[in-house]
N, C-alpha and C positions, 0 to 999 in steps of 0.2 A: 392939219394933223401932223404931228411931229414923229420922229423916230421913237420917242418915249411912248406915245399912245399906240403906235404900231406894235412895239414890243409887248405892251400890256395886253392888247387885244389878241395878238397871236398866241401869247402864252396862255391866256384864258381859254381860247378855243382848243388848244392842245390838251388842257386840263379837262375840258368838256368831252374830249375824245378818250378819256380814261387814263391819262398820263399824270405822273407826278412831275411838276414843272417848277424849276427855280429860276428866278430872275436875279441877275446881278447888276447892281447900279454902279457903273464906273464913271458916270458923269460927275465932274468935280463940283458942279452946282447942286448935285443930289436931287434933281428934278423929280425922278420917279419916286425916290424915298419920301420926299416931301408930299407929293401928290397922294401917296398911300397912307399918309398920316404918321410917318415914323421920323419926324424931324429930330426927336431926342437922340435917335441912334446916330445922327450925323456927328455928334460930339461925345457921346458917352460909350463906355465899355470897349470890348474887343472889336476889332474890325478886320477887314480883308488882309491888312498888312500882317496881322498876327498869324493868319493861315499861311501866307506866303513865306514869311521869314521866321516864324516861330513854330510851336508844336500844336497850335489850335486846329481842331478839326473844323473844316468849313461848314459842316452840317450844324455845328453848334452856334454858328452865326446867323442861321436862317430864322426869320420870323414868319409866321403864317398869317395870311390875310383872311378876312372874313369870307372870301369867296374861293378859298382852297388853294391859292398859289403860295409859293414860298419866296421870300425876298431876302437877299443878302444886301443890306442897306449900304448906301454910300457913306463915306466918312470925310470929315474935314481934313484928314491927313492924306488924301489921295495924292497930293503933289509930293509929299514926303515918300509915299510908297513908290511913285513913279521914279523919283530920284534914286532910290535904292535899287530899283530894277535896272536902271541905266548902268549901275556899277557892277552888275552881274554879267558873267560871260554869255549866258543864254537867258538874259532877263526877259526877252520878249516871249519866252515859252513858260514863264513861271506861273501865270494865271491858269494855264491849261494843266500843268503838272501838279500844282499845289491846291487848286480850287476845283476846276471842272472835273478832272479825272477822279478825285476822291468822292465828289458828289454823285457822279454816275456809277461809281463802283458801289454806292450805297443804294438808297431808295429813290433817288432822283432819275427820271427818265430823260428829261430834256433840260438844258440850261440855256436860257436866253439872256444876252448881255445888252444892256442899254449903254452904248459906248460914249465916250466924251466927244464933244464936237471938235473938229479940227484934227490935224495930224499930230502924232507924238507917240511916245513909247506905249502909253496906256491904250491908245487907239489901235496900234498895231498888235499889241498883246491881246486885245479883245478879239481881233480877227483870227489870230493864231489859236486862241483858246477854243473857239467854237467851230472854225473852219467852214462854216456855212453862213452866207450873208444874204439878208433881205435889204434891198435898196429902195427906200421910198423917195419919190421925186414929186415936187409940187410944180404946178404950171407957171413957172416964172423964168425970166431970161437967165440963161446960164445953167439951167438944171442939167441938161444933157452934157454940156461941156464940163460941168462939175463931176458928173459920173465918169466921163472920160479921164479926168484928172485922178479920181479915186482909183480907177483901174490901173492907170499908168504908174502912179506914184506909190500905191500901197499894195493892191491885190496882186498885180503881176510880179513884182519883186518878191513878195512873201510866198507866192505860189512856187517859187523855185526851192523853197525850204519845206513847205507843208502842203498837203492836198487841199488847198483853199478853193472854194467855188461859190458861185452866186446861186442862191435858191430861187430868188425872184426879184424882178424890178417892177415896182408897182407905182403907177401914178396916183397921187393923193390929192385931196381937196379940189377935185374937179367940179366946176360949176357951170361954165359956159357951154353953149351948144357947139358941136364940131362943125356945124354948117356955116359959122361965121369966123372970121379971122380973130384969133385969140391965143392966149398962152396955152389953153387947153388943146386947141387944134394943133399948134406947133409941137407940143410935147407928144401928143398921140401920133402925129405924123412921123416925127423923128424916130420914135421907138418902134413903130410898126413897119416903117419902110426903110429905115437905116439910110436915108438919103444923105443928110449932111455929115453924119459921123459913121456911115456904113463901113468904110475902109478901116477906120480906126477900131471900130467895134470888132471887126473880123480879126484884126491884128492882135487885139488885146484879149479877146474872149474866145477866139476860135469859132465863135458863132456871132450872128448879128444880135443886136439888142432884143429883137423880137423873140428870139429863142427863149428868153427868160421871162416873158410876159405871161402871167396867169390868163386863163381863158377870159375872165371878166375885163381884162385890159386890152384885148385884141380887137383890131379893126381891119377889115379887108383893105389892102393897099389901093384897090380900085376905087374905094370911096374917096380917097384923097385926090385921085386923078379927076374924079367928077367935080370936086370942090375947086380944083385949079382951072377947070375949063369953063370960061364965062358963057359958052354957048349951051351948056347943060344946066338943067334944073335939078339941083341936088335934092330938094324936098319932094320932087316928083319921082325921081329914081329911088330915093330912100325915104319912104313915108315915116319909117321909124329911124330917126337919126341915131347913130350909135352913141352910147353914153358910157365910154370905157373908164376904167380906173375905180378907185374908191371915191365915191361922190361926197361932196360936202353935205353934211347933215348937222344941224344944230345939236342934235342928240349926242353926237360924238364928242363935241366940245363940252357939253354939259356933263356927260359921263366922266370924261377925263378930269374936269375941274373938281368933281366930287370923289375922285380917286377910285373910279369903278370902270370895269370893262363895259363896252357898249351893250353886250348881251345881258349884263346884270341890270343895266339902267333901262334899256328898251329892247327886250328880247325879240320883238316883232319888227325891229328896224331892218330895212332892206339891205343895209350894208354889213350886217353880221355875216352874211354868206361870203362876202369877200374875205373877211378875216379868217373864216373857216377854210376857204380855199388856200390861203397862205399856210395855215396850219397843216393842211393835207400835203402841201409841197414840202414842208419841213419833214414830215414823216417819210415821204418818198425819197428825200435826199439824204436821210440819216440812217445809220445802222439800226436794226431792231434793238430797242433799249435793253431787253433782257440779254440778248447776245452780246451787246456792247459791255454790259456790266461784267460778263464773264471774261471778255477780252482784257478789260482793265485789271480784273482781279488776277489774271494769269500773267500779266506783264511783269 
């Protein structure tokens, strides 16, 4: 499961909680736009560049999905948009000032951005625009070191300019049992105990990585002590082996492939609760939407 499906599912759960939610696709490949069936918007009509550099109201660029979300589609001209932003003195702040703030000053309560992969002006502008970040990690070599690089190279420098913070770090696509040596075990251990990257985590975030884990991703550090001790029987001490993170489910892939949130595809799926927990963290980390609209209107 990728950042795109995470964005889609968290946005949908926020909508289910009664909010008006807009998703902004800043991925140059337009993955979210294509998944939702708006390929035509990639090449046709006005786009986000017209809102940033012209007089277009960003709300006029939104299209509504069949399940109640609003989408500001990607465009084939995103590279051109990024180039123009680089030429501006405060280009990294333009998406916030010209797109996000006008949207939340209107009828939109939350704006979720699917950012481009890799670093660059658009990536940093996306972080500045929303100022709250959900970091999905898959159980593969380098996931936590990649998180460390994201913090050191992007989040920490940008935090000096804007009140940027992490809403959640969530392990994704977890399959294997934590009782056996695996990428899942390594990722869960590093996030819950801060062993390998603990000092860096404290330096970069002022908290260990475990501070940002939702409840569904937490594992008692004592469990990993038991796993590391060959003289102990993990299955005897822990009859119910922890299954942290968002678990791999075929239904998640099927839903994403059909351009739907998981809850629209399979409402009874056990992983819907994880996405709802992330939506709740977004609510708790963000200003009340009605009060925020007032602040923007008064600015």
